[in-house]
N, C-alpha and C positions, 0 to 999 in steps of 0.2 A: 089940531086934531088927537085925541087922546089913543094912543099907538101899543098893544103890546108885542112887544119886542121878544123871540125866543133865540138862542144862542149869543146873547148880547156880550158876549168875553171870547167871541170866534172873532178871527179873520175879518169877514164882513160882516160880523154882527156890531163887531167895538164900531167900526168903520161908519155904519148906518146909523148906529145910536148917536155920534157925536156930528153927524149934519143932521138928522131928525131934532133933534136939542138947539142946535144951532141955527132952525128954520120955526121955533119956536113950539112946535108939537109936545105934547107932556107924554113922557113914555114911562110904560111901566116894565124894566128888564126884567126879564125871567134869563135865569142862573142857573149852573149846576151847583157850584161850590159857594159859598158867603160863609161871613160876610164879605166884602171888599175890605182891601187893607182901607185902616181908617184916616187915613191922609186923603184919599181920592179927591180931587176939586169936583168929577161929577156925580161922589155919593149923596149929596145935600141936594142937589137938584136933579135929580132923579130916583123913580123909584124902585126898589131893587124886588124880586120875590126869588125865595128858590125854589128849581123846579126841578124833578127826575124823569126824565123822558122814559126812563125803563120803569118807571111806575104809574106814571101818570095816562093810562089807556080807558079812560073812562070819562063824556060829557063831567059827570059830578067834577072830578078833581078839576075842571076848565074853570067851568060857570062862575067860581065865586072871583073870578079873574080878572071875569071881562065883563063888569057891571061898569056901565059908560063906555067900554071902547067902541072905536069907531073902526080900527083897522087894525087887524092883526100880521104880523109879519112873523113866517116862521124861516130860519137859517141854522137848524140844527142839524147836523149831520155829523159823518163817523166817516174815517177813513179804513179802520178798521176795527172789526167787532171783538172784543172780548168778554171776562165771565161780567152779566150781570147787562149786556149792552150789545146787544145782538142786531142787526140789520130791518129784523124784523119789528123790535121793539121800540128801537128810535127813527129809524126810516118811516115807519109803518103806522103802529097801533097809534103809539102817540099824536101823531100829526092828524090820521082817521078821527080820535078823539078830541080831539081841538076842533077840528071842521063839524062835528056833529055839534058840540059845543054852542059854535058861532053863528052855526043854523039856529039853535034854539034863543040864542040871546041876540040875534035880529044884527049882526055885527054887517057891517057897509059893506066891508072889504077884505077878502083874503088874498097875502102874497105870499106866496111858497118857493124858496131858493131850491135848486134841481140843480142838475147838473148836466151839459152837454154828454149826448150820446144815450140817455134815461130812456129805454125803453122796455116794453116788457118783456120782449126776448135778446135782451142784451147778452153779454159774454160773461158779466159778472154780474153775484149778487148784490152789490153796490147799486150799479146801477140800475139794477131789475127793482129792486125796495122803492129806488127812488122814482122809479116810473111805476109801479101800482100806487103812490102815495098821490102822484101827480093826475092821474086817472082817478082818481076818489074824486079828487078838488075839481077836476073839470067837470065832471057828471053831476055837480049841485048846482042848486041854482043860487049860490050865492054869488055876487062880483068875485072873481078871482084876476088872479094874475100869477103866472107862471115865468120862472127866468131858468136859466139852462146855462150857463154862464163855462165855458173852455176855462184853460186855464187863466188863473188870475194871480197878476200879479202885480206887488206892491211889497212896500217896507213892513215888517214884523209877519209878511205870511213865510210860511214853512219853505213851500217849492220857492220862492223869490231869494229866501236864503241860502236854500240848497244850489241853487243858482250859482249865485254870486258865491259860493265856496269851489265848483266844480268847475265857474270861470278862469277861477285864479291859478291852478294847476297846470304845471306844462305839460302833463301826458290827458290823454282825455280818453276812459274808456266807455265807449260807448257802443249800445246794442246797434248792430245794422250799418255802423259810422252815424250814427245820428239822425235818419233820412225821415224818420217820423214827422209827419205834420202835426202842426200846432197853430191854433188862431189864439194867441195869450192878448188877453184884453185886460184892460190898468184897473186896479180897483175904485181908482176915484169914477172912472164909466160905468163899471158896476151901480155901484151905490146912486148916482148918478138918473141913471135909468128906471131904479127902484124907487128912486122918489118921486118920479115921475109920474108912474104908475100910482103911488102910494097916495099922490096929489091929485092926481085926473079929475074933474067934474064931472067925466061921461065915465060909463062901465067899462068896463074894459073888458074882461072874460076873454083872455089870450095866453097864447105861450110864447113869449121869447127866448131865443137861441142870439147869446148875448157872446162875440167873438169881437177881434181887433179887425184893422181892416185888410190884414194879410196875411195867409197861412205861410209858417214858416218852417222850416225843417229844425227840430232838437239841434243840431248843428250850427244851424243859421243864429237862433237864440243865443246860444251859449258865445257865439261869435260881438255878439249885437253887447252883451255883459261884460266879455274882456275887452270890449274897445271900450264901452263908459269908465273902465277903471283905468287904465289905461291906453292913450292913444298910441303910443309908442310901442306897446306891449308885443311881442313876437307871435307866429301863431301856435296853438297846443299841438302837440302829438295826437294824433287821433287812432286809438285803439279801437278794430272793429272785431266785436263779440255776437258770435253766432247766435240770436235770439232762443231757437230752439232749446241750445245748450245753457242760456241763461236762466229760462223760464223752468225747464228740468232741476236745473239748482236748486231755484229757488222753492220750488213746490218741496224737493227733498229739503231743505231748511225748514219752511212752514211744518212739514211733518215732524221733523225731529225735536222740533221745540214745543208740539203739542205732545210728544208722548213724554219727553224729560218732566213737562211743566206737569203733566198728569201724576207722573213718579213724583215728583218730590214734594208738590205740595196741591193734588189733588184738580189742576187746572189747568189747560196749558198755557205756555209761553204765548206771546206774541212777536213777534217782529216788529219794531219800532221805527217807527219815520214814514218816509211815504213808501217807500219800498218793499214790495210783496209780488206774490206771485200772479195775483188778481191785477194790482196795479200796471203789472210789465205787461200784461195783455191789452191795459188800457191804451199803455201809450203806445203799442204797435200797432195797434188799431189808426190809431190818430184822434183829432179832435177839433174839425172844423167846420164850419156854415159859411152860409151866406152873409155877405155883413150888410149889404146893400139893404137886405129888408126891414136889418134893425134901426140903418142910417133913416130909409124912408117914412119908421114908423115915428122915430126918437127927434129924427130933426136935425142931429148932428153925429158928425163921425170920428170915432173912437179913436184914440190915439196908437201910434204903432210901438213895436216896442221899444224902439231906438227911441223914440219921443217922452216915452216913461221914464225912461232912464236919466233921461235932460231934465230933470227936475231937483228943486232944492229936497225935499223928501228922500230922494235918491241919494243925493250928495252925503245929507246927514247920515245913510244907513251904512253906507261906503266908511266914512269916516270912524263909526261906532264897529264897523267890523273889523279895519284897521286894528282898533286898540284890542278888542275882542282875540285877534291875531296874537299880537304882543303878550296879552297877558295868558294867555294858552301857551306859547313858548317860555314862558314865566315859570308855569303848573306844570309841563315836563321838564325844564331845567329843576326846579324843586324838587321832582319823583325822582329824576335819575341821581341827583344826590344821597339823596335816600336810600335807594339802591345799593348805590354803592358803597354806602358806609357799610349798610347790611355783607355788605360781599366782602369786604375788608375787614371786616370786625372779626368774622369766622375763616376765614381762607385765605387772606391776604398779609395781616395782619399776625405777629406770634401770640397763642393766647395765654402764655405764660406771661407776656407783659403786660398783656391786658389786665389777668390775674393782680398781677404785681401793683398795679393801680387799685386796684380794689381792696388789694389789703392794708394800703393808706384809709381808707373807709371804715375799716373795722370791719370788713364782711368777712366770717368764717370760712377758710379753705375752700369746706366741702360744697360751698357755695359761689365761690367763685365763677367756674368755665362754669357752670348753669347760665346764673346773671348775665353772664357775658352773650350766653346765645340766644338766652329771651330778649336781651336787649338786641340784638341782632336780626330776629324775627320781627319784633317792636317798627322798627328801622326798616323793613321790610313791608311789612305793612302797610304803612303810612307813604310809602315809593309807591307801593303797587293801586293804591288806592288813590293818590292823586294819579300816577299814570291816566288810569278808568275814568276817573273823574266819578268817581263815585264819594256821594257824600263828602262832597269838597269841603263845607261847611266846619263840619263837624272835625272832619281830618288834620283841620289846618288848626283850630284851634286847640287842640291834643298835640298837634306839633308844638306850637308856641308852648305849652305849658310842659312838655318836655323839654324842650331846647332849655327854659328858663329853669327846670330841675336840676338837671345837667350843669348847665351854668352856676346854677346857687353850690351844689355839691364840690366843684372843683376851686370854684372860689375860696372853702372852706376849708377843703383838704389837701387842695392839691395847685395852691395859688401859683406855683412855679412857672406852671402852663401858660400864665397869662402874658411872661418875658421869654417864653418862645419865640425863638426869630420866625417860623412858618406859622406863627398865628395860629394853631388850633381852634383854641379858645373865643381869639378877640375874632374870629372869622366868624364867630355866632351873631356877630351885631349887627351886619348885610344882609345875614340868611332870616332873623329873626325879622327886621325891617322888610325883609322883597315879600315872607310867609304873611307879616300883617297887613303889606300892600296889596297884594292879591285877593286876601282876605275881606278887606275892604272893599274891592274892584266888584267882587261877587256879592255883596251885602247890597253895594249902590244898582246894580244891573240889578239885582231881584225886588227891590223899590222901585224902580225906574217901570217895572214889567205890573208891579202891581199899582201904582198910580195909572197905568195907563191900560190897565184889565187888559193886558194883551195874552189872551190864553193859548194853548197850541190844539186845543179842542174845543169843537164847535157848543159842545156842551160842558 
């Protein structure tokens, strides 16, 4: 079949696109950022189309893309609103315009990815906006299928990777001790169910709640992750955080970010990742449904959390995470070295001695102390940028150039330092190698993400 897939670079969209292509379907993949990495293996096999859900709000925008399309699958969604991409724009107006175009183009079937708990009277605008699009689709004459998954877990998913990281901590700060009930479902099961509906020979016109076989508390899910990481791992110490206090604090943080953002750049800052006041509300309410309804319709039982974590894909993801932890430690080590150097240069080492060294470079005496302080400030900026992981590629490249410059100048004007028993200059060699290795790792990780089209947002 000829299928138009929106959100093709998102977590669900990426997995769905790979499976559709594997099963012989012709996919027109709609993405927000274009072009893809030129070396992407899917680039020649799949047609790509740049689409901005914040602008495609009329059927006329979509109709040119629907020529000879049999099925439309919409997987686009945003966790947080940000300037130019509101819930109303992304979850409602653009999908409704797409549904209008599908009716006009006589598309055979429309598949909509929603969220479990999406209702018009839900506690958050994220869920309410999803529900309004679902309601709009369900009232049309189109053949449609709406999928409402619970928490989706699988390598490459942001929630999955966050659970992996937290599971490795010795202490777990959990709201109300992690009693919230979730019915996590594996990404492969989500894709399998959606593929069945796409390929169904009979009209669907149904809403499916996609959940795992059993509801688990957040604490139990973290314990499953910890057990999968290390069979002999000791139990983590759980700190019970009161929901009301945490929610009020996060509301205050969101308000503060919005206020600062408007003052500094004319638009509010938004908290990144999965944590926000609305997400805390959704977590506290829980996310469960009857798994038997799904089993009866699709004819198979979804995998449990423990089974999902006992797969080759998870083991590979865990191996990758270990390397990420190693290189994160290397980045922190380099950051502390640069920060320590900055402190020592100004406060720990006599400025007169630094000035004497600069004098050997024919630096005027009036500039010797200011240059020492400026160099220390530069070291501090590099260390801070590495510590906060702010533009690490540029920071590492700049630090490599700076180390090379220092080494060349010292070799030319202070060669005796190479023979110093403590090796203040010869130690630049392993430092240079460590920085280059970290830079290479970051670049390789970025290329890998581009090749697999793993994006953190669904648009």
